Steps between C-alpha positions, in 0.01 A plus 500: 500500500124529546243490219149634487217251459467533121866572428697203359830404658795552265594198289783318672779281368840355578813617319839332477804694375852375427715810463840476331791739465699689763235449766689367800701725729301809400218491759253341258330277756458774759370742240258231377364460854448877527328513160274202574396640837430839341274325246326279760635176352591181689767241418877466512827578322838325507839480333565183301836315497549586131487878558136573419221631724179300533181672611156349563215737580123494542241775503296722275587467132563873452738511797677189368536663157666797669734269692587317176578832329720596796676162474602576142702796631575429867667734746783743418818299440320202347533413133210275401566315174209254495182422694311172480140569601231241585142570604304247707167488682483673838558258788485724809790313660713800608443724801764765433797569273852403606846399394562123522810283453 
């Protein structure tokens, strides 16, 4: 993304989501990767041993808000019952968005 000289860069942040419900075995991680890439967000997503999905993302705040809203619904077949959401300062540590173990 390129900005003009006097145009401010979008405010950036880091977002952590813990998504609970029927979220494993429904393509949640792969759909999260697609959604994050569509929004230009970096980070990772993984299944947890207790049946949740954990997602950590960084990027523009508006794009992260959209990803958080998506996480409250998930892909078709998912049934999200609860989302724990934490916002942190942007760290710039990620270079893409991927599924991790």
